[in-house]
C-alpha positions in Angstrom: -8.7 -5.0 -6.5 -6.8 -7.0 -3.9 -6.0 -4.0 -1.8 -9.7 -3.1 -1.4 -10.5 -6.7 -0.4 -7.6 -6.7 2.1 -8.7 -3.4 3.6 -12.2 -4.8 4.0 -10.9 -7.9 5.7 -8.8 -5.8 8.1 -11.9 -3.7 8.9 -14.0 -6.7 9.5 -11.5 -8.1 11.9 -11.4 -4.8 13.7 -15.2 -4.9 13.8 -15.1 -8.4 15.4 -12.6 -7.2 18.1 -14.8 -4.2 18.9 -18.0 -6.4 19.1 -16.2 -8.9 21.3 -15.8 -6.2 23.9 -19.5 -5.5 23.7 -19.0 -2.1 21.9 -20.2 -1.0 18.5 -19.5 1.8 16.0 -21.7 3.2 13.3 -21.4 1.5 9.9 -20.0 4.8 8.5 -17.0 4.6 10.7 -16.2 1.1 9.5 -16.5 2.3 5.9 -14.2 5.2 6.6 -11.7 2.9 8.3 -11.7 0.7 5.2 -10.9 3.7 3.1 -8.1 4.8 5.4 -6.6 1.4 5.3 -6.8 1.2 1.5 -5.2 4.7 1.3 -2.4 3.5 3.5 -1.8 0.4 1.3 -1.8 2.7 -1.8 0.7 5.0 -0.3 3.0 2.0 0.6 2.7 0.7 -3.0 3.5 4.1 -4.5 6.6 4.5 -2.3 7.8 1.0 -3.2 7.3 1.8 -6.9 9.2 5.1 -6.6 12.1 3.3 -5.0 12.1 0.7 -7.8 11.9 3.5 -10.4 14.9 5.2 -8.8 16.9 2.0 -8.9 16.0 1.5 -12.5 17.1 5.0 -13.3 20.4 4.5 -11.5 20.9 1.2 -13.4 20.1 2.9 -16.7 22.6 5.7 -15.9 25.3 3.1 -15.1 24.6 1.2 -18.2 24.9 4.3 -20.4 28.1 5.3 -18.6 29.6 1.8 -19.0 28.5 1.6 -22.7 30.7 4.6 -23.4 33.8 2.6 -22.5 32.7 -0.7 -24.1 34.8 -1.8 -27.1 
């Protein structure tokens, strides 16, 4: 699960930035942040896959159309 690891790494970097300023947040907030980041990554991946599926669908349609005129 690369996206989970990536979300955790982003969260840890955010934690470092917060702690550099002398502030802190409860651990639950960091866990929630990691989940939100992972959800954002998932959404971006789904949107990219949908665009790819749409392109494949268009290509399939074009291929079928062109096959009708192939001799």
